[in-house]
N, C-alpha and C positions, 0 to 999 in steps of 0.2 A: 554345526547347523544340520538339522534333519528335516526332511520335507516329505509328507505323505498325504494321500487323499483318504479321508474318512469315509467308509462305506458301511452301511448296516445291511447284513445279509441274514434273514431269518432271526433277527434279534441279536445276532452276534456281531460285535465290532471287528472289522477287518481293516488292515492297513497295508499299503503297498510296501512299506519297509518297517521292520520291527527292530528296535534297538534296546539295549540294556543300559540303564543309567545307575550311577552310584546314588543311593538315597540321599535326600537333602539332609536328613538327620538319622542317627542310629541310636535306638534305645539302649542297646548293649554298650555302645561307646560312651553314651552319657552316664551309664551306671559306673563303668570303669573309671571315668574321669572323676565322678563324684567321690570315689574312694581315695583318689590321689591328689585332688586339687581342692579339697575343702568344699565339696558340693557345688563347685563352679564348673559348668559344662563348657566344652570347647565349642567354638563357633563352627557352623556348617562349612564344609570345604567344597561341596558340590551342590549347586542349586540350578533349577531350570524352570521355565514356564513354556506352555504351548500357546501359540497364537493361531487362532482359527479365522481364516478369511475366505468367504465364499465357499465353504465346505472343505477347503484345504488347510492342513495344519503344518505350521513351521515351528520347530523347537529351537529355543535359544537358552543359553546358560553358560556355566563355566566351561571353558575350552573353546568357546566361540569368540574369536577376536580377543579383546582384552576384558571380557566380561568376568566378573567375580560375584560372589554372593552379596557383596556390598553394592553391586551395580543396581540401578533403578530399572523399572519397567520401561521407562522412556529410552534408556540407553540400550536395553535389549531390543526394543523396537528398531532403533537406529541401526543396530548391528545386522539385522536380518530382513529389513524392509524390502530389500531388492528381490526377495523370494516370495513376497506376498502375492496372492492371486486376486488382485483387486479388479473387479469387473470394469469394463470400459464405461466411462462416464460417471464413475463413482469415486469417492475419496473416503478415507477412514476418518471419522470424527471423534472416536474414542474407543474404549474397551470396557467390557463388562465381565464380571465373574459371577456365575450363577444368576445372571439377570440384573445384577447390581453394578452400577458404574464405579470404576476404581480410580484411584489416584495414581497416575503414571510416575509419580515421584517416589512411590513405595519401593523398598529394596526387594530383590529376588528372594532374600532369606526370610521374608515375612511368613508367619505360620500359615496364613490363608493360601499361600502358593505351594505348599509342601506336596500335595497330592491331588489327583483328580479321580472322579468316580466313573469315568467312561472307558477305562481299560487301556488307555494310551500310556506309553512310557513317559516317565518324567513327572513334572509338577502340574499345577493347575492349568486348565484350559481357559484362556481369555478369548472371548468372542469379539470380533471387530464390529463396531457400529458403523454402518455405511450410510452415506448420504450422497445426494447428487452433487457432482462437481460443479463449481461455478461456471456458468455459461456466459460467453460474451453477449452483450446486448445486441439485438438485431437492429439493423438500420434500413431505412427505406429512402427512396429518391422522390423528391417533390419536383415535378417539372412545371415550370411557370411559363404560360403563354401571354405575351403582352397584348395580343389580339389587336394589333394596329397601333399600339402605344410605344413609348420609349422608356427604357429602364432608367430611373434617376438615382438608384443606389444599387449596391451589390457589385459582384464581379463583372457584370455586363453593363454597367452604367454607361449611358449614352448610346446604347445599341437597341435595335428593335429585334423582334422575333421571339426566341425562347431562351430560357436559362434554367438552371436546376441547382439544387442543394440537397444535402443528406441530413436526415433527422432520425434520432433514436426512436425505436418502437415505443408507443405510448406517450410520446411527447406532444405538447401543443406546438403548432408550427405557424400560426397566422402572424405572430409578431416577427417572424423571420422572413416573411414575404417582402420582396423589394418594392420601393416606391416606383410608380409609373405615371406618365403624363401623355397626353395626346392633344395636339392642336385642335382647337374648336370643339373639344369634348370634355366632359366632366366625368371623372372616375367615380363609379357607383358601387364598387365592391368586387369580390371574387366569387366565382362559381366553379363547380366541378365539371360543368359541361359548357361547350362553346355557346350554346343557345341562351344561357343565363337562367336556367330554370332551377338548378340545385345550388343554393347559396352556401358559401363557406362561412361558418360561424366562429367567433372568437374562442369558443370552448372546444372546438373540434381537435381531435388528436390523431396521430398517425398509427395505422396498423397494417399498411400495405403501400406499395408504390402508388403515388397519387399525382394527378394532373389538375391544375387550376387555370382558369381563364380570367383575365381582366375584363370587366364589363364597363361600357361607356354609354354616356348620354350626350347626344349632340347639343352644343350650345347654339342658341338662336343667332344666326348670322344673316345679314342682308345678302341674298344671293348675288345681287348686282354689285356689291361692295367688295373691295379687296380685304383680306384679313388684316386687322389692325395689330401692329406690334409696338412694343415698348422696350426701353433699355433698362436692364437690371444690372445695378452696380453692386458687386459683392466686396465687402471689406473683411478680409480674414482676421484682422485685429490681432496679429501676432501668430496666427496659425498658418498651416500649409494645406493646400488642397490635395485630397487623396483620391486617385482614380479619375476616370473620365478624360475629357479633352484637355483640361488644365492641370493634370496630375503633376504634383511637385511644385506648383507655383505658390508664391506667398504675396502678401500685399493686397492690392486692389485689382479687380478685373471687371470687365463688362461683357454682357452677352445680350442677345436679342431674344425676347420671349413673346408669345402670343397673348392677346387680350383674354382675360378670364381664366388663364391658367392659375392654379393655386401656387402661391409663392414657395411653399415647402416642397413642391414637386419639381421645381426647377433650380433650386439652390444646390451647390455641390456639397460633398462630404469634406469636412475639415478636421485636422488633428493639430495638437500642440504639445510638445514635450513638457511633462510636469503639470499639465492642466487637463481638466475634464470639460468637454463641450456642454454648455447649458442650453443653447438654442440660438435663435436669430432675433434681432431687434431692429426696428427701423431707426433707432437712434444709438449713438455710440455708447451711451451710459447704460443701456439695457432697460430703459423704463417702458418702452413700447414693444412688448414681445409679439413676434409674429405667430398668429394662431393657425391651426390646421385649415380653417375655412377662409383665410385671407386670400384674395385673388389679385392678379395683376390688372390694374385699370388705368395706370399711368406709369411714367418713368419712376422707378423705385430703387431705393438704396437699403441694403440690409447689412448689419454688423454682427459678426460672430461674437457670442458672449462666452466667457470662460470663468472657471473657478479653479483655484490652485489645488492641485492633487495633494491629498494628505500624505505625509511621510509614512512609508511602509518599511517594515523590517522582515527579513527571512527567518523563519523558525523551522529547524529540522527536528523531526521527532522519529523515534524508533518504536516499531510495534512490539519488539522484544518477544517474539514468538507468537504474537497474535496476528490477525489478518483483517484487512478491510476489503470486502468483496473478493476474497481469495488472494489478495496481494499482501506480501509481507516485506519487512525491511524498513528502510528509511524513506520518509516522505517530507515534502516541504509545503509550507503555507506562508502566505503574505499577511502580516498583521499590522494594522495602523499603530502609530506611536501612541502609547499610553492606554491601549486597549487591554482588557484583562486576558491574560494568557490562557487560563483554564477554560474560558468561554469559547476559545477558538480550537482547542484540541479535541480529537474524537472522543466520543462517549461510549459507554457499554452498548448503546444501540447500534453502533456501526463497527466498533472494534471488538472482535471476537477471538476467543481462544478456548478450545474444547477442554473442559475440566477445570477451567480457571475463571475467576471473576476479576475484572479490572478494578484495582484499588486506588489508582491515582497515577501521578507522574512524578519523576524526580529529575533534577538537573544532573547531566553527566559531564558536559564540557562547556563551560561558559565563564567568562571573566566576571560575571555579575553575581554568581553564587558559588559556594563551595560544592565540590563534587558530592552528589548524593542527597542534597537538600531537597525536600519535597516542594512541589509547585503548589502554592496556596491560593485561596480564592481571591486574595487581594493583590497578587503579583501582577504588575503592569509590564508591558513590553516597551523597553527603552533602547533596544539595539538588537542586532542580529544574534540569534541563539543557535549554537551547535553543541550539543543537542539535548533534548529531553527524552526520557525513556519511560515506556509504560511499565507500571508495577502491577504484578499479578499475585493472586492468592488462590490456592486450589479450592475447588467447590465439589459438592456431591461426593464426598469422600467417606469411606468407612472409617469411623473414629479409630478403630483398631489399627488402621493402616496409614494414619495421618503422618506425613513427614514434611516438616517445614523445609522449603526449598529456597535457594538463593541463586541468582544469575551471575555467572562468572564469564566475562568476555576476555578472550585472548587473541593475540595477533601473531601470525606466523613469522612476521619480521623477515621476509625474504624467502622463507621456506614454503612448502606446499604440502597439502594433504590430498592425495589423489588428483594432483594438478590444480587444486583450488588454493588461492592465496588470500591474505587479508585477515579480517576479523571473523571470529567464530564465537559461539556462546555455548555454555554447558550448564545444566542444572546440577547443583551440588547440595545435598541434604545438610541440614544444620548439624554441625559437629563432625561431618565427614572431612577427611584429609583432602585438601585442594589438589595437591600434587598427584594424587592417585587418579584424578578425573581428567588431567591434562594429557594431550598426546605425548607419546614417547618417540624415541628415535626409530621405532619400527614403522610408524605411520607418518611422522613429520620428517620430510626430507629437504635437503638443500645441497646441490652439487658443490663439492669442494669444502663442505663444512660439516661439523659434527655438533649435535644439539648438546649444550652444556647445562641447560636448566632454564629457569624462568625468573623474571624480575617483575616487581610491581611498577607500573608506569603511572597510573592515575587511580588513586583510592584514598579514602579518608582514613584507612586503618594502617597504612604503611607509608613511609616516606618514599618518594620517587627513587627507583633504582634498587630498593632492597630486594634481596633474593627471596624466592618462595622456598620456605624450609619444609622438610619432610614432616614436621610436627604442626604446620599451619593448618587450621581447620576453618570451615566456612561458618561465619557468624553474621554475614551481611553480604549484599551484592558487591561485586568487585568489578570495576571498570578502569583499567584493564590490565592484563598481563602481557608481557612481551617475551617471545622466545629468545634465548641467549645462544649465540653461535660462536664457534671457534674454527678457524681454517684447518683443514687436514691435507695430508699428502702434499706438503710444500717442501721444495728443495731448500735445505737450511741456508744455502748460499743465496737464495732468492726470497728470503723471509721479508714480508711486508707487514708492517704494523697495521692492524685493522681498527676502525672506529665505527660506532653505530650511529646512524642518522635516522631519526624518526620524523616523518612528515605527515601532515594531516590535510585531507582534501577539502575540509571546511565547507561541506555541503556539495562538493563536486564529486 
């Protein structure tokens, strides 16, 4: 790897370090080969490209790590990315050659990469396309003043004074405000000022830390009469009270409330496992639903109404190199029984991958489909799924540089690569030898063991446990390969027969 800063001085290109490289191809060698091998030229043995990031150039090619002329641009990027001069707050979203976006699956031996016109050593200069790094969403605090009232919902239910909660920038927040009540007063809304002049609207959204005040209207009460109260009987109807004075209680309970208080402002929050709360009714069968305007004017009974929660299953999906708001890897979602799976998975609007187009999804590991089957428009969710994998196709590619790529997932099986263990993936061009793209004993390590090769674990093209052969080439996605290990440095008198146990976290 070579690294230098490009500077232009009086029209002359200067570099902090000059190096000499073996040309990617040689016309003389090609001519000699033509005479001795029936006009068939030998493949290039030395190839390189230059990556220019923020004015600095890093060279990658044969001799750097395990790179060869058959290595792809993506593999070259991975080999030297630690030396890139990426500005703070930026990420690389792709690469261009002479202003045109390239396919990072192209090999270093492609003719377009043979030379550059800027006087730098080595092959073509690929310029990084930079974009702003994803930024975490800002959040703001909403401070709520009960203004003489009592909170009837939220974390401070049953208390007076102030409470607060956090809202994401640009979000509407009115629906998140707690319910409040005040004896002998009617709640008339929220305002941004204590005097009640600046009203809070349902359409308002957050753009800064905010304070809101409950506003009240006194209810006409005979000054000479005592405040009239009534008994409110609450039937949880199979549920349990959450929060407040009666937290954790089930069954029926009674409390005293003031006349003309709204019913919904004084009833507790209730929950029930496996059910969704629908509201309150003055009859057990749910025929007389309590409305927001209903007030206490006599002893009252209310019944919690429930509907059975639909059965939901967990679906794990892999972005397979793509990202959702900058996040990559495995994600989970909950899907109702018999809902269409494809309708619940991310689309190209939210799932992105530079230089690629989302082409669909395939099943990787599930007892309901064979490995690799495509997710179709009619597929329904009837159980937990682990997992479905995004399928990508290169876009914006120079037709002369198009290389069909397949995704190969491999597992270190107890070994590590620079301390990292577990599943990894590599892009392998169609027809390329799979074994050449997998880690070797130089990079994949395991104390007390030697790497003996790789076996197919889950793929529709090989039976489980078949060894990866030197002649095996990529013709489809492979999920997945397992590293095969053999103990080393063992006292013959202490030989212990070894067995391989593979376990799956199944979404964990």
